[in-house]
Structures are given as structure tokens and as C-alpha cells.
N, C-alpha and C positions, 0 to 999 in steps of 0.2 A: 638435762634432758632437751632443753630448747636448742642448744648448740649442736647436739647430736642429730636433731631432726633436720638441720641445714646441710649435713654431709650427704654426699651421694653414696649409697650403700655399695660396697665391693666385698663379695663373699671371701675374697682372698686376703682382705685386710681387716674386716670387721666381724666380730664374733656374732653368732646367731644360733638359733635353735632349729633343729630339723626333726620331724616326726617320723617315728618308725611304726608303721601300721601293723607289722607282724607281732610286735611286742607291746603295742599301745604305750609307747614311752618316747621320750625326747632325748636327743643327743645335742650336746653343746659343741659347736664347731668354732675353733679358735685358730685359724690358719696362720695368723700373724705370730704365733708362738714359735714357729719354725725359725724365726730370725734369732732366737736366743742362743747363745753359745752353750755347748753341752760339756759339762764337767762331772757328769754322773757316772754311773756304772757302765763299763764296757765289757761286752760279752766275749767269750772265747769263740773264734770263728769255727764253723763246723769242720769236722774231720774231712780231709780230702784224699786220704790214702787208705780207704777201707779195703781190706783184702776181699777178693771175690768169694773165697770160701774159708771160713774159720771154724775148725772143729769145736772150738769152745763156745761158739755162738749157738744158742739153743734153737735158733730158727733155721739154721742151715740144713740142707739135706744130709742125712746120715748122722746128725748130731744127737747126743743124748740130752733130753730135757730134765728139769729138776725132779720130775716124778719118776724118772728112770726109763721112760719110754724113748725109743729111738725113732727119729724121723725117717720116713722112707726116702729113697733117692728120687724125689719128685723133680719133674722137669717143666712144670707149669704152675698153676695155683695149688696151694696145699692148705687144708682146713683141719684144725684140731681144737679140742676143748681147752680153754684157758686153764693152765695149771694152778692159777691163783685167782679164781673167779670172785667177782663182787656179788654175783647173784647165783644162788643154788636152787635146784628144783625141790629139794626135800627140807627146806628150812621150816622149823616149827612156827605156828601162828603165835604172835606175841600176846594175843588176847586184846581185849578192848579196855580203854580207859575213858571213863565218862566225863572227866573234867575237860573243858574246852582248851585249856592250856597245856594239857599233857596227853596228846593224842598219838596213837600208834596204829599202824596197819601192817598187814602181812606183805612181804616182798619176796617174790620168787622169780626164778628165771634161769637162763643159761648164758654163758659167756664163751665165745669162740675167738680164735685167732686165725686170720687168713693171710698166708704169705702170697705175694703177688708173683714172685719169680724166684728161681733157685739161687741167683747170684746176689751177693750182699752189696756189690758196688754199683748197682743200678737202682734207679727210682722210676716212677711212672713216666716222666718225660723222656727218659733214656731208653724205655722199652719200645719194641716194635708195635705198630698199630694192632696187629692181630693178637699180640700178647695183652695189650690193654683191653681189647674187646673181650678176651677170656675173663678178665677181672670183672668187667661190666656184667657179663652173663652169670658169673658166680654170685655177684651181689644180688641180681634179680632172683636167682634160685633160692638164696637164703631168705629173702623177704617172703617168697612164696612158701617155703618149707616151714620156717619158724613162725611166720605170720598166720599160719593155719591155727596155731594154738595161743599165740601171745598177741596182746593188743598193740604192743610197740616193739619194733626191731630197729635198734640204732646201729647203723654202720658208721664207723668213724675211723679216721687215720690221724695219729699224732706223729708228725714227721719232724725229726731232728731232736737232739738232746735238749734244746731250748724249750721244747714242748713236752718234755717228760718222756721221750722215747728212750727206752733203756737198751734196745738192741738195734744196731745199725744194719737193718735188713728190710727190704720193702714189704710192708705188711700193714694190715688194718685190724680192727677189732669189731666184733659183732655181739652186742648185748641185747637179748630178748627179755622183756620184763612183763610181769603179770599186771602192771599198772601203767598208766600214761604219765610219763615224766613231766616235770614242770615246763620245760621249753616247748615241747610239742603240744602240751595242754594249752599253753597260752596261744600258740599259733592256731590251734583248733578253734578256740573261741573267737579270735580276731578274724580269721578267714570266714567263719560262719556268719559273724555279724556283718562283715563287708558285703557278702553275697546278698543277705537279706535287705541291706540298705541300698545297694547299688545295682543289683541284678546281674552281676558278672563276677566270676572268681577274681579275687584280689590280684594274684600273681599272673593270671592270664592277661588282665588289663595292664598290669605294670610292665610285663615283658613287651607288649605291643607299643606302649608309650616310649619305653627306653629305646626300642628299635627305631622308632621314628625320630627321636631327639638325638640319638647317637653320641652325645657328649660324655656319657659314662660307660659306653660299650668298650670292652677290652678286645674281645674276639667274638666272632659269630659265624654261623653257617646256616644252611637251609632249615635245620631243625632245632638249633640251640643258640643261646647267646649268654655270654658271661659279662656281667656289669659290676662296677663298683657301685653298690646301691646308694641311692640318694641319702639314706640314713646310716651309712656305714659308720662303725665305731672304730675298728682296727684300721691302721693306716692304709694298708693295701688289701683290705677285705674285698672279697668278690662273692657274687651270688650267681649260680649257674641255673639257668631256666630253660625248659623246653618251650618252643613256640606254640605247640599244640597243647590242648588241655589233656593232661595226663595225671592220673592219681598216684600211681606207684611204679616202681622200677619194672616189675614184671609186665606192665602194660605197654612197654616200649616195643615198637616194631624193630625188625632186623635192621632196617635203614637207620632208625633213630639210635640204635645201639652202636652202629658203625660210626655215625657222626658224633655221638657222645665220646667214644674213644678218641676221635680226632680232636675235638675241641678241648678235652681234658689235657691231651698231650701238648697242644698249642698254648693253653693257658699256663700250665705248669712250667713249660719252657721259658715263657716270659718271666715268670716268677724267678726262676733260677738265674736268668740273664740280668735281672735288675741290679743285683750286687755281685754277680758272677760267683755264686755259691749255691750249694744245695739248700734251697729256700725253706726255712721251717714254717710249719703251719699246723693248725688243727682243722680238719674238715669233716663234714658229715652230711648224710642224706636225710631229708625230711619228706615223707610222703603221707598219704592218708593212713590213719591208724588201721590196724589189722585185727585179727582175732574176731571178737564179737561184732566189731565195727564193719566187717566185710559184708554184712547183710543190711547195713544202714546206708542212707543216702549221704555220701561224702563228697558231693559235687562241688562243695566250696573249697576243697583242697586242690592244690597244684603241686606236683613234684618239684623239688628244688634241692640244691646242694649249697651249703655254706662253706666258704674258705676263710679262716681267721688267722692271718700271719701276724706275728708280733713286731717284725722289724720296721723301723721308722726312718732313720737317717742313713744307715749304712749296714754292712754285714755284722757290725758289732754293737750297734746302738738300737735298742728296742723301745717300744712303747710300754710303759708301766701303767696298769690299771690299779691305782692305789689312791689313798687319800680322798680327793674329791669324787673320783669315779666310784669308790666303794661306799662313800658316806652320803653323796648327794645325787649325781647322775653321770652318765657316760660322757666323755669329752674326747675330741679328736684334734690333731694338730696340723692337718692340711685338708683342703676340701676334697670330697670324693672326685670332683672333676679334675683336680690336679693329679690325684693318684691314678685315675683312669688314663689320663693323657700320657703320663710317664710309662705305664705298662703297655699301652697301645703302641707307642713309638718304638718299642724294643723289637729286635729281630726274632724270627721264629725258628732260626737254627740255634740249637743249644750251644752255649759257649764252650762246653767240654768237647762236643763233637767237632766244633770248628778248630779247636786246638789239636785234636788228635787225628783229623782226617788225612793228614799227610804221613801218618805213621800207622800202617795197617797192623803192626804187631801189638799196638796198645789200643786198638779201636774199642770203644764202649758199646758199639752196636752188637746186641746179641745175635 
């Protein structure tokens, strides 16, 4: 310990802990581990030759889904009930168990699938801004519609086979539940406590401080900024935040929706350009709870989106959350500042568009 105290601390060389105020937990940062040679599992690179339309893909226009329903020939967003929902509206009540170790509660809800675009060979960064804006508007509509009845509406996208996406088609899922799930429940308590102690919503203050410091900002505009959070766990994790205090997606102005479409396209283009692949991730929106919470003071909340990409060293080497991460605490292998610097330095022209721009016959621009 004495010899350690004589060294000058360098976050890129010396392990340290960082606090995540949203989850009230600590992350171990061990950036020096990136020097170790990798001899572990190598993933299969994402498919790069996805057909624009595949009749056997159940998400394509005109395709027949597992339940026998035929999709319309949609030309924009398309919403339908999940054919294999994790939550159903008419599930029976399991009854109560009085023993503290064997508790159950009722769980009801609806699960929907939302296609972003009719083409299978595009993703959000390859869509036109007006098309991404339609996605944003539909997200807001769903929060308003389902949030009228349910306390939590989770919009999330699993992009890429590495994240469990079974259909190569641009889409997300929307699960509305009769209960407040674990993660938003934790964010609810943490943000409420922070406002009571510090007099300002946590993520409003955080966005202002990150905008001033700039070292973890990846992209920004007048209304939004995307940062690799100080407490990030996944290698290139980002947090997308509005600059204004906003509780939920439907509260966004027309200008904020336009600028959201723009910053999402820019951020996701940088993700794809990092390893020049269709970058896998899980993302989702967190805003103030809905349903019965709509009549309560939720001013401690700030709307935000989480992006959790698994890739670490290359298109084929991912970060594994196993062993120590499962049994002790979260750990990351490069500093958030290093990750932000790499992402920030990448071009904002998509690598695929750069390759194809001289060949109008194969243009990926819809």
C-alpha cells in the first residue's frame, strides 16, 4: 500500500472504482487489461449481404408471420402484436404466498413489435432523417397510448445476432407492463433521492456538466448530447440526454424530435464506422413512469436512452460479462474517456455510403 501511494495515478494505467448514481453501484475500471493478448472466443462477423426483401422473413412487407397473419405492404413504420409475447393482458393472478422467501405477484401487459422501415438491408443510421423522425414520432405515440394504462412502457432495440436479434430487419420491441421493472425502479429511487439531496434532477445536472467538460461527449447538438457515461460498464456504452428537462418522449417539441433523429443517426453512424460493420447493441428509452404515475410529481426524472454495445477490441471480439462481473461487480477494460475519444474521432459519413456513393445502382440511400 505504501509503494502504491507514491505512484502518480493514471486512469489509463491504474485500476479504480467509479460510482454509477443511476444504479447506486460501483464499476471497476481496469484499462491496463487491454494490453493482454486475446486468445478467447472470436465471434462471427455480422452478415453484410442481407437481401432487401426476403419473403421468408416474417418482418418484411407481405410476409406471413408464425400466427398466419400477412403483413401489409407497408412503406414506413409498421406495428403489430408480438406473436410470442412475454406479457399477456389476460394472465390469471398467481395468488399470494405469505412466506417472505416465496413471493409472487401478478404480471400482465402487452408486447408489440415495431418495424422501422420496409427494407431489410437498412438500419437507423442508413435511413433518411425524415424516416428516423417517423420512428421517433411513433415511439412517442406508443408511450402516450400504452402509458395511459400501464405504469411502464419499455421501448428497446436488440440490433444484431450477437444481441439475440433473430430477424435481420430494422425493428424494435415495445413491452408495456402492469408493474415497474427492476431497472427503472432503481432509477426511480436514485433520481428521487438525488433531487431531494441536491435540489436538481440528477441527469439534468449531469448533462450540463458533461457538456462543459466535453471529454466524454461523442456527438451533440442544440437539444441533445450523447456521452460515454463516467460510470459506463460496456466498452462503448453511450447515454443519450436532452439538454432541457424533459420527462417523457411525448413531451418533446417538434424541434427536439428533429434534432433527436439527427443525433441518433450521427451516433449510430459512428458506431458502425468504429469497426466498419453493422454495430450490434441493445438500446432502450427510460422516462418517467406512466399509468397511475401520470398524476404524481415526477420532476426528479429526466428522459434518456441507454446504448449497450458488446464489442471491445474488434468486430469479432466482444466483452463478456461473466465470472467477476456476475459474482462480484461490473468491470470494464478501457476508460470511458478513451472510448469517447475513439468514437468522437470517427467520420460522420457512413462507411457503407462512402463505398457505394460512386455506384448509384447499389446505393443504400432509400
